[in-house]
C-alpha positions as CSV (number, residue, x, y, z in Angstrom):
1,M,0.0,0.0,0.0
2,S,1.2,3.5,-0.8
3,V,-0.4,5.3,2.1
4,D,1.2,8.2,3.9
5,P,2.5,6.6,7.1
6,L,1.7,9.8,9.0
7,Q,-2.0,9.5,8.3
8,M,-3.3,6.5,10.3
9,G,-6.9,5.6,10.7
10,K,-9.8,3.8,9.1
11,R,-9.2,2.1,5.7
12,S,-12.5,0.3,5.2
13,G,-15.9,-0.1,6.8
14,G,-18.7,2.1,5.7
15,R,-20.7,2.9,8.8
16,A,-20.4,6.7,8.8
17,D,-23.7,6.7,10.7
18,L,-21.9,5.4,13.8
19,T,-19.8,8.5,14.4
20,Y,-20.6,10.5,17.5
21,S,-19.0,13.3,19.5
22,F,-17.6,12.4,22.9
23,P,-16.0,14.5,25.7
24,V,-12.4,13.7,26.3
25,G,-10.6,13.1,29.6
26,A,-8.3,15.8,30.9
27,S,-5.0,16.2,29.1
28,E,-5.4,13.1,27.0
29,V,-2.9,13.1,24.1
30,F,-3.8,11.8,20.6
31,K,-1.2,11.6,17.8
32,K,-2.4,11.4,14.2
33,K,0.7,9.3,13.3
34,G,-0.7,6.6,15.7
35,G,-3.9,4.7,16.2
36,G,-7.0,6.3,17.8
37,F,-8.6,3.5,19.6
38,V,-10.4,4.8,22.7
39,I,-12.0,3.6,25.9
40,E,-14.7,5.3,28.0
41,D,-13.9,6.2,31.6
42,A,-16.4,6.0,34.4
43,S,-17.7,9.5,33.6
44,G,-18.3,8.8,30.0
45,R,-15.2,10.6,28.7
46,V,-12.9,9.0,26.2
47,E,-9.3,8.2,26.8
48,I,-6.7,6.6,24.5
49,A,-6.6,2.8,24.8
50,T,-3.5,1.5,26.4
51,A,-1.9,-2.0,26.4
52,A,-4.3,-3.5,28.9
53,A,-7.5,-2.1,27.5
54,T,-10.3,-4.5,26.6
55,N,-13.2,-2.1,26.8
56,I,-12.5,-0.2,23.5
57,I,-15.6,1.5,22.2
58,G,-14.2,2.7,18.8
59,A,-11.6,4.9,17.2
60,A,-11.2,8.7,17.5
61,L,-11.1,10.4,14.1
62,L,-7.9,12.4,14.2
63,F,-6.9,14.9,11.5
64,E,-4.2,16.5,13.6
65,D,-2.4,16.0,16.9
66,L,-4.6,16.7,19.8
67,T,-3.9,17.4,23.5
68,A,-7.2,17.7,25.3
69,S,-8.0,20.5,27.7
70,A,-6.7,20.1,31.3
71,T,-10.4,20.3,32.2
72,E,-12.3,17.0,32.2
73,G,-14.7,17.1,29.2
74,G,-13.4,20.5,28.0
75,T,-12.5,19.0,24.6
76,T,-14.6,16.8,22.4
77,V,-13.6,14.4,19.6
78,Q,-15.5,12.4,17.0
79,V,-15.5,8.7,17.7
80,D,-16.2,6.0,15.0
81,L,-18.2,3.3,16.9
82,D,-18.1,0.9,13.9
83,L,-16.3,-2.1,15.5
84,S,-16.1,-3.9,12.1
85,G,-13.8,-1.4,10.5
86,I,-10.2,-2.0,9.3
87,Y,-7.6,0.5,10.6
88,E,-4.0,1.2,9.7
89,L,-1.7,1.6,12.7
90,P,2.1,1.9,12.9
91,V,3.6,-1.4,13.8
92,S,5.8,-2.1,16.9
93,G,7.9,-5.3,16.3
94,T,8.6,-7.0,13.0
95,Y,5.6,-7.9,10.9
96,L,5.7,-11.2,9.0
97,A,3.1,-12.4,6.4
98,T,2.4,-15.4,8.6
99,M,0.8,-13.1,11.1
100,R,-2.3,-12.5,9.0
101,G,-5.3,-13.6,11.0
102,K,-3.4,-13.7,14.2
103,T,-4.0,-11.4,17.2
104,C,-1.8,-8.9,18.9
105,D,-1.8,-6.1,21.5
106,I,-1.7,-2.3,21.6
107,I,1.2,-0.4,22.9
108,I,1.7,3.3,23.6
109,T,5.2,4.8,23.0
110,S,5.8,8.5,23.2
111,N,2.0,9.1,23.1
112,V,1.7,7.2,19.9
113,Q,-0.6,4.1,19.7
114,Y,0.9,1.1,17.9
115,A,-0.2,-2.4,17.0
116,N,2.3,-4.5,19.0
117,V,2.8,-7.6,16.8
118,A,5.4,-8.8,19.3
119,A,2.9,-9.1,22.2
120,T,-0.2,-11.3,22.7
121,A,-1.2,-10.9,26.3
122,I,-4.5,-9.1,25.7
123,D,-5.1,-10.0,22.0
124,I,-7.3,-7.0,21.3
125,L,-6.3,-6.5,17.6
126,E,-6.6,-9.0,14.7
127,I,-4.0,-8.5,12.0
128,V,-5.5,-8.3,8.5
129,D,-2.4,-7.5,6.4
130,A,0.7,-5.4,6.0
131,G,0.3,-1.7,5.5
132,F,2.9,0.7,4.3
133,T,6.4,-0.5,3.2
134,N,9.1,2.2,3.3
135,A,11.9,2.6,0.7
136,A,14.2,0.2,2.7
137,G,11.6,-2.5,2.4
138,T,10.5,-2.4,6.0
139,I,6.8,-2.7,6.8
140,T,6.0,0.3,9.0
141,T,2.3,0.0,9.3
142,V,-0.2,-2.9,9.7
143,L,-3.9,-3.2,8.9
144,V,-5.9,-4.4,11.9
145,K,-9.5,-4.8,13.2
146,L,-10.7,-5.1,16.7
147,F,-10.8,-8.7,17.8
148,Q,-14.4,-8.6,19.1
149,K,-14.2,-11.8,21.0
150,N,-11.8,-10.1,23.5
151,L,-13.7,-6.8,23.8
152,T,-15.5,-6.4,27.2
153,R,-18.3,-4.0,28.2
154,T,-19.2,-2.5,31.5
155,G,-22.7,-2.1,32.8
156,V,-24.4,1.2,33.7
């Protein structure tokens, strides 16, 4: 794929009707060069999903880097709640073609959300395929979808 590796996000899935505005937790940092998978905190505000997150509700639509207000809920972001979408994320670890259909984790490094193909403790992402290959022949992004079997929900 010849996709700009600095523009991560949804690559397929046509449910535009499932995009809603959510308040963001205080000082949350979103980087457009990483993934935007989010969880909801106990107050209904979204936060970037970290390595241990299993309660992912969707993906924030990021068109620029965003650092949320220091005030809880002072910033809003559009969240795509289509759990069947395919997303492109930067890859942490070495992607191999044999990883297609396998599961992996998320990792946050320097505020950037990656698909961690070297870790399978939580198995929240399912690997679909390689994404962007740079001039040196290194795969720098991967296409993933949420592995719905491992998603959890909390009650009201």
